[in-house]
C-alpha positions, 0 to 999 in steps of 0.5 A: 189218285184220280187217274187210278180211280178212273182206271179201276172204274173202267176196268170193272166196267170192262170186266162186267161187260166181258162176263155178261157178253163173253161168258154170260151168253154161253152160260145161259145157253147151257142152262137152256139146254139143261132146262129142256132136258129137265122139262123132257123128263127122265126116261126109264128102261124096263123089260117092256121097253123104254117109257118116257118120263113125266114132262115138266112144262116149266122146264121147257118154257124156261129153256125157250125163254133162255134161248130167246135171251141168248138170241136177243143178245146176239142180235144186239151185238150184230146190230152194234157192229153193223150200225157202227159201220153205217155211222150210227151208234146204239143209244141205251138212254130209253128202255129199249136200244135205239140207233142214233147218228154219231 
């Protein structure tokens, strides 16, 4: 019975990591694009031409913040891959990830 509990616990951890890193980063990227579009405002077309909509700075800031999270996730993944090649591993025991020898 303990083995089944260990297997289910491990499966949940893999599922959550896969959702966070596999689908989570593209979702955050899409939300960043959507936030930038919302921040740019809605353009209107009339007889005198196209006029830009009212800009929303909150949407622009939120979009760039989401892009920063995506870039940090990608850099953390690359750091994990490169560090394991050099005989190091990422340690998350502190507030920030650190490289320690295996």
